[in-house]
C-alpha positions as CSV (number, residue, x, y, z in Angstrom):
1,M,0.1,-30.4,-5.4
2,T,3.2,-28.3,-4.7
3,I,5.0,-26.2,-7.3
4,T,8.7,-25.3,-6.7
5,L,10.1,-22.5,-8.7
6,S,13.3,-20.6,-8.8
7,Q,13.1,-16.8,-8.8
8,Q,14.3,-16.8,-12.4
9,A,11.6,-19.2,-13.5
10,F,8.9,-17.2,-11.7
11,D,10.2,-14.0,-13.3
12,E,10.0,-15.6,-16.7
13,L,6.4,-16.7,-16.1
14,F,5.6,-13.2,-15.0
15,Q,7.0,-11.8,-18.2
16,E,4.0,-13.5,-20.0
17,T,1.7,-11.1,-18.1
18,V,3.5,-8.0,-19.3
19,E,2.0,-8.4,-22.8
20,R,-1.5,-8.6,-21.2
21,S,-1.0,-5.6,-18.9
22,Q,-3.8,-3.1,-18.6
23,H,-4.1,0.5,-17.5
24,P,-7.2,0.8,-15.2
25,D,-6.8,4.6,-15.1
26,P,-6.7,6.1,-18.7
27,D,-5.3,9.3,-17.2
28,D,-2.3,7.6,-15.6
29,V,0.3,5.6,-17.6
30,L,2.2,4.8,-14.4
31,D,-0.8,2.7,-13.0
32,V,-0.5,-0.8,-14.5
33,V,-2.4,-4.1,-13.8
34,Y,-0.5,-7.3,-14.5
35,K,-2.5,-10.5,-14.6
36,Y,-1.1,-13.3,-12.4
37,P,0.4,-16.2,-14.4
38,R,-2.4,-18.5,-15.4
39,R,-0.3,-21.6,-14.6
40,L,0.0,-20.5,-11.0
41,G,-3.5,-19.1,-10.2
42,Q,-5.7,-16.2,-11.0
43,G,-5.8,-12.5,-10.0
44,Y,-3.6,-9.5,-10.5
45,W,-0.8,-7.3,-9.3
46,R,-1.6,-3.5,-9.7
47,V,1.6,-1.5,-9.7
48,I,1.4,2.3,-9.3
49,Q,4.6,4.4,-9.4
50,L,3.6,7.3,-7.2
51,R,6.8,9.2,-7.6
52,Q,10.5,8.4,-8.1
53,G,11.5,6.0,-5.4
54,L,8.0,5.4,-4.1
55,E,5.7,2.7,-5.4
56,L,2.4,1.1,-4.4
57,I,1.5,-2.5,-5.2
58,I,-1.9,-4.1,-4.7
59,G,-2.2,-7.8,-4.9
60,N,-5.4,-9.8,-5.3
61,L,-4.6,-13.4,-6.0
62,Q,-6.0,-16.9,-5.7
63,M,-3.3,-19.6,-5.7
64,R,-4.0,-22.8,-7.7
65,D,-1.4,-24.9,-5.9
66,R,1.0,-24.6,-3.0
67,M,4.0,-22.7,-4.3
68,I,7.6,-22.7,-2.9
69,T,9.9,-20.1,-4.5
70,T,13.7,-20.2,-4.0
71,H,15.3,-16.8,-3.9
72,P,19.1,-16.3,-4.6
73,E,21.2,-14.0,-2.4
74,Q,20.8,-10.5,-3.7
75,E,21.2,-6.8,-2.7
76,N,17.9,-5.1,-1.8
77,D,17.7,-1.4,-2.4
78,W,14.1,-0.9,-1.4
79,L,12.3,-0.7,1.9
80,E,9.0,-2.7,1.9
81,Y,6.0,-2.4,4.0
82,H,3.8,-5.4,3.3
83,F,0.2,-5.5,4.7
84,H,-2.1,-8.6,4.4
85,F,-5.9,-8.5,4.5
86,S,-6.0,-12.2,3.7
87,G,-3.6,-15.0,2.8
88,E,-0.4,-16.3,4.5
89,H,3.1,-16.9,3.4
90,Y,6.3,-17.4,5.3
91,D,10.1,-17.6,4.8
92,K,13.1,-17.7,7.1
93,Y,12.5,-14.2,8.5
94,R,8.8,-13.6,8.1
95,T,5.5,-15.1,8.7
96,V,2.6,-12.9,7.6
97,G,-1.1,-13.7,7.8
98,A,-4.4,-11.9,7.7
99,G,-4.4,-8.6,9.6
100,E,-0.6,-8.7,9.9
101,Y,2.3,-6.9,8.3
102,S,6.0,-7.2,7.7
103,F,8.6,-4.6,7.1
104,V,12.1,-5.1,5.6
105,G,14.8,-2.5,5.1
106,S,17.6,-2.3,2.6
107,G,20.7,-4.5,2.7
108,L,21.5,-8.1,1.9
109,D,18.4,-10.3,1.0
110,P,19.8,-13.7,1.9
111,K,19.2,-16.9,-0.1
112,Q,16.0,-18.5,1.2
113,T,12.7,-20.1,0.2
114,S,9.1,-18.6,0.6
115,D,6.1,-20.8,1.0
116,C,2.5,-19.9,-0.1
117,S,-0.4,-22.4,0.5
118,D,-2.8,-23.3,-2.2
119,K,-5.7,-22.6,0.1
120,N,-4.8,-18.9,0.3
121,S,-6.7,-16.1,-1.3
122,F,-4.3,-13.1,-1.1
123,L,-5.4,-9.5,-0.7
124,E,-2.5,-7.3,0.2
125,V,-1.1,-3.8,0.0
126,N,2.7,-3.2,-0.4
127,I,4.5,0.1,-0.2
128,L,8.0,0.2,-1.6
129,M,10.4,3.1,-0.8
130,Q,14.0,3.6,-1.9
131,A,16.5,4.6,0.8
132,E,17.0,8.0,-0.8
133,S,13.3,8.8,-0.5
134,L,13.4,7.9,3.2
135,Y,16.3,10.3,3.8
136,S,14.4,13.0,1.9
137,F,11.5,12.6,4.3
138,A,13.2,11.8,7.6
139,A,16.8,13.0,7.7
140,N,17.9,15.9,9.8
141,Q,20.0,18.9,8.6
142,D,23.1,16.8,8.8
143,G,21.6,14.1,6.6
144,Q,21.2,11.6,9.4
145,L,18.1,9.5,10.2
146,P,16.7,9.3,13.7
147,Q,18.4,6.7,15.7
148,A,15.3,4.4,15.7
149,L,15.3,4.3,11.9
150,Q,19.0,3.8,11.3
151,P,18.8,0.0,11.3
152,W,16.4,0.2,8.3
153,I,19.4,1.1,6.1
154,R,22.2,-1.4,5.9
155,Q,25.2,-2.1,3.7
156,S,25.0,-4.7,0.9
157,H,26.9,-7.3,3.0
158,Q,24.6,-6.9,6.0
159,T,21.3,-8.9,6.2
160,Y,18.4,-6.5,6.0
161,Y,16.4,-5.4,9.0
162,C,13.0,-7.2,9.3
163,R,10.1,-6.8,11.7
164,C,6.6,-8.4,11.6
165,G,3.6,-7.2,13.6
166,T,-0.2,-7.1,14.0
167,A,-1.7,-4.2,12.1
168,T,-3.4,-1.7,14.3
169,P,-7.0,-0.7,13.5
170,A,-5.7,2.6,12.1
171,M,-3.3,0.8,9.8
172,Q,-6.1,-1.4,8.6
173,T,-8.3,1.6,7.9
174,A,-5.6,3.4,5.9
175,A,-4.8,0.2,3.9
176,R,-8.5,-0.3,3.2
177,Q,-8.8,3.3,2.0
178,I,-6.1,2.5,-0.5
179,L,-8.1,-0.3,-1.9
180,K,-11.3,1.8,-2.0
181,C,-9.7,4.9,-3.6
182,P,-12.6,6.7,-5.3
183,Y,-10.5,9.0,-7.6
184,Q,-8.6,8.8,-10.9
185,G,-5.8,10.9,-12.5
186,I,-3.9,13.4,-10.4
187,A,-6.4,13.3,-7.6
188,K,-5.9,9.5,-7.3
189,R,-2.1,9.9,-7.2
190,L,-2.2,12.6,-4.5
191,Y,-4.7,10.6,-2.4
192,L,-2.7,7.3,-2.7
193,E,0.6,8.9,-2.0
194,G,-0.9,10.5,1.1
195,K,-2.2,7.2,2.3
196,A,1.0,5.4,1.6
197,L,2.9,8.0,3.6
198,E,0.3,7.8,6.4
199,L,1.0,4.0,6.7
200,M,4.7,4.6,6.7
201,G,4.2,7.3,9.4
202,M,2.4,4.8,11.6
203,L,5.2,2.3,11.1
204,V,7.8,5.0,12.0
205,A,5.8,5.9,15.1
206,Q,5.9,2.2,16.2
207,E,9.6,1.9,15.5
208,I,10.4,5.0,17.6
209,E,8.2,3.7,20.4
210,I,9.9,0.3,20.3
211,N,13.3,1.8,20.4
212,D,12.4,4.4,23.1
213,G,14.8,4.0,26.0
214,N,11.9,4.5,28.4
215,K,9.7,1.8,27.0
216,L,8.7,-1.2,29.0
217,H,11.0,-4.3,29.1
218,T,9.7,-7.3,27.3
219,L,6.3,-8.3,28.6
220,K,6.0,-11.6,30.4
221,P,3.8,-14.1,28.6
222,D,1.2,-14.1,31.4
223,V,1.0,-10.3,31.2
224,V,0.4,-10.5,27.4
225,E,-2.4,-13.0,27.9
226,R,-4.1,-10.6,30.4
227,I,-3.7,-7.8,28.0
228,Y,-5.4,-9.8,25.3
229,H,-8.1,-10.8,27.8
230,A,-8.7,-7.0,28.5
231,R,-9.1,-6.5,24.7
232,D,-11.6,-9.3,24.5
233,I,-13.6,-7.8,27.4
234,L,-13.8,-4.5,25.7
235,L,-14.9,-6.1,22.4
236,K,-17.6,-8.1,24.1
237,R,-19.0,-5.0,25.9
238,L,-19.2,-2.6,22.9
239,S,-22.4,-0.9,24.2
240,N,-21.3,-0.8,27.9
241,P,-17.5,-0.9,28.2
242,P,-16.0,-1.0,31.7
243,S,-14.0,1.9,33.1
244,F,-10.3,1.5,32.9
245,M,-10.0,0.8,36.6
246,E,-12.7,-1.9,36.3
247,L,-10.9,-3.4,33.3
248,S,-7.6,-3.4,35.3
249,R,-9.2,-5.2,38.2
250,A,-10.9,-7.7,35.8
251,V,-7.6,-8.9,34.3
252,G,-5.5,-8.5,37.5
253,L,-3.1,-5.9,36.3
254,N,-2.4,-2.4,37.7
255,D,-3.7,0.4,35.6
256,Y,-0.2,1.6,34.6
257,L,1.0,-1.8,33.4
258,L,-2.3,-2.4,31.5
259,K,-2.1,1.1,29.9
260,Q,1.5,0.8,28.8
261,G,1.3,-2.9,27.9
262,F,-1.9,-2.4,25.8
263,R,-0.1,0.3,23.8
264,Q,3.0,-1.9,23.4
265,V,1.0,-4.9,22.2
266,F,-1.6,-3.2,20.0
267,G,0.1,0.1,19.1
268,T,-2.7,2.3,20.5
269,T,-4.6,3.0,23.7
270,A,-7.3,0.6,24.9
271,F,-10.2,2.9,24.2
272,S,-8.8,4.2,20.9
273,Y,-8.7,0.5,19.9
274,L,-12.3,0.1,21.0
275,H,-13.4,3.3,19.1
276,D,-11.8,2.1,15.9
277,Y,-13.2,-1.4,16.3
278,R,-16.7,0.0,16.8
279,L,-16.4,2.0,13.6
280,E,-15.1,-1.0,11.6
281,Q,-18.0,-3.1,12.9
282,A,-20.4,-0.3,11.8
283,R,-18.8,-0.2,8.4
284,Q,-19.3,-3.9,7.9
285,L,-22.9,-3.7,9.0
286,L,-23.5,-0.9,6.5
287,V,-22.0,-3.0,3.7
288,N,-23.7,-6.3,4.5
289,G,-27.1,-5.3,5.8
290,D,-30.1,-3.1,5.3
291,M,-30.4,-1.8,8.9
292,R,-30.9,1.8,9.6
293,V,-27.9,3.9,10.6
294,S,-29.4,4.6,14.0
295,E,-29.8,0.9,14.7
296,I,-26.2,0.3,13.7
297,A,-25.0,3.1,15.9
298,N,-26.7,1.5,18.9
299,I,-25.5,-2.0,18.1
300,V,-21.8,-0.9,18.1
301,G,-22.2,1.2,21.2
302,F,-22.6,4.8,20.1
303,I,-25.3,6.5,22.2
304,S,-25.2,9.8,20.2
305,H,-26.2,9.4,16.6
306,S,-24.6,12.7,15.7
307,Y,-21.3,11.7,17.3
308,F,-21.4,8.4,15.4
309,T,-21.9,10.2,12.1
310,T,-19.0,12.7,12.8
311,A,-16.7,9.9,13.9
312,F,-17.5,7.7,10.9
313,R,-17.0,10.5,8.4
314,K,-13.7,11.4,10.0
315,K,-12.5,7.8,9.7
316,F,-13.9,6.7,6.3
317,G,-14.5,10.0,4.5
318,F,-18.2,9.6,4.1
319,C,-21.2,9.9,6.5
320,P,-22.7,6.5,7.3
321,K,-25.8,6.9,5.0
322,E,-23.6,8.0,2.1
323,Y,-21.3,5.1,2.6
324,Q,-24.2,2.6,2.7
325,M,-25.7,4.0,-0.6
326,Q,-22.3,4.0,-2.3
327,Q,-21.8,0.3,-1.4
328,K,-25.3,-0.6,-2.7
329,K,-24.5,1.1,-6.0
330,S,-21.3,-0.9,-6.4
331,L,-23.0,-4.3,-6.0
């Protein structure tokens, strides 16, 4: 079944949830959970106003039916970074699925329709920032943004800037840490604001790199395929990865093109990607199994137990054993 709604009709349904809103943090009146309209599915939107002009929204939804929403043309004053753990939706300018993100700037939000499948279970993190807040963080002494960020801010008659991409392991980690925030009150607000700005910082770094005059020209499709093949080789050889020269020869690219192309496609170096992937695999094994920490370290390719512990703590904020015990308590 497909439900087609106007934006106004959706907003009216959403108003029903305002009366049923909850405050998950008794020490923070600006942290509100809104139940998703029952006629459309189940789940919630959690909206946290971190400061004036900076908001965090966490969505955890299960759609009941496929939903098509029509949006009128309107002015958009907010910049939005939209990260998906699961679920997919698309419109004229964006298609976002699991492990992907979209970013839109301020300007004209044109009339269009968005489509969400009934098979989707959505888990997402959204960061909303007003243009004034971006200027307060990024403008120079003359009040100008770096050239790479200027397209983010457009006039009300200009269609907004939009870019979609695959989230890097570092982005996924920061977004997951938002979901797993262990604090309440002022500590929570400081922690979440830091993570929101960390994600925005990663986005800014990518934007600057994309707009760098010295960046590579658009990669040819066969080169992109070889770069993905290089990634797959690394992930299959967690415990015994090839040297970079071996990897270059295996995929038939010179080391410079592979190095620069890998960063362009995945937003990080090949071995930083491998390092983050190992730690993420370790995290999942700690959550889902009862193996010893030393066994997990060996499985994901860490020879040194102490180095694994240090790296895991740096990435996730807990040593592996502490993290494993914490997850068991939450079950």
